[in-house]
C-alpha positions in Angstrom: 8.7 2.2 2.8 6.9 -0.4 1.0 7.1 -0.7 -2.7 4.8 -2.7 -5.4 5.6 -3.1 -9.1 2.8 -2.7 -11.8 3.6 -4.5 -15.0 2.4 -1.3 -17.4 3.5 -3.2 -20.9 1.8 -6.8 -19.6 -1.5 -4.7 -18.8 -1.2 -3.0 -22.1 -0.6 -6.0 -24.1 -3.5 -7.5 -22.0 -6.0 -4.7 -23.0 -4.8 -4.6 -26.6 -5.3 -8.5 -26.8 -9.1 -7.8 -25.5 -9.5 -5.1 -28.6 -8.2 -1.8 -27.4 -6.1 0.0 -29.8 -2.3 0.2 -28.8 -2.5 3.8 -28.1 -6.0 3.2 -25.6 -4.0 0.7 -24.0 -0.8 2.7 -23.6 -3.0 5.5 -21.9 -4.8 3.1 -19.5 -1.9 1.7 -18.5 -0.1 4.9 -17.8 -3.1 6.3 -16.0 -3.8 3.1 -13.5 0.2 3.4 -12.9 -0.2 6.9 -12.0 -3.3 6.4 -9.8 -1.6 3.0 -7.9 1.6 5.2 -7.3 -0.2 8.0 -5.3 -2.1 5.4 -3.4 0.9 3.6 -2.5 2.2 6.7 -0.8 -0.9 6.8 1.5 -0.7 3.1 2.9 0.3 2.2 6.2 3.3 -0.1 6.5 3.8 -2.8 9.1 6.4 -0.4 11.3 3.5 2.0 11.3 1.0 0.0 12.6 3.9 -1.2 15.3 4.0 2.2 16.3 0.7 3.3 16.4 0.2 0.1 18.6 2.9 1.3 21.0 1.8 4.8 21.4 -2.1 3.6 21.8 -0.8 1.1 24.7 1.0 4.0 26.2 -2.0 6.1 26.6 -4.2 3.3 27.6 -1.8 2.7 30.2 -1.9 6.4 31.4 -5.6 6.5 31.3 -5.9 3.2 33.5 -3.3 4.6 35.9 -5.3 8.2 36.3 -8.6 6.4 36.9 -7.1 4.1 39.6 -5.6 7.0 41.2 -8.9 9.1 40.9 -10.6 5.8 42.1 -8.2 6.0 45.1 -8.7 9.5 45.9 -12.6 9.1 46.0 -12.3 5.8 48.1 -10.3 8.0 50.7 -12.7 11.1 50.6 -15.5 8.6 50.8 -14.3 6.5 53.9 
């Protein structure tokens, strides 16, 4: 699973330098860190995308084979 880091201390220090109180900055950093952590779990990885691509390729091949088979059967019936 992919991981990303979020420097809460640096973020809080930046907010504090911009005029937030220390408590406000820490609360903001904590809330943003929690929100990012939840969203990172929902991201697709490159491996997920490769697997999806393979499954879609197999399904497309099966549909193409079925269409050719149906086309050949119709051609045989009509001729």
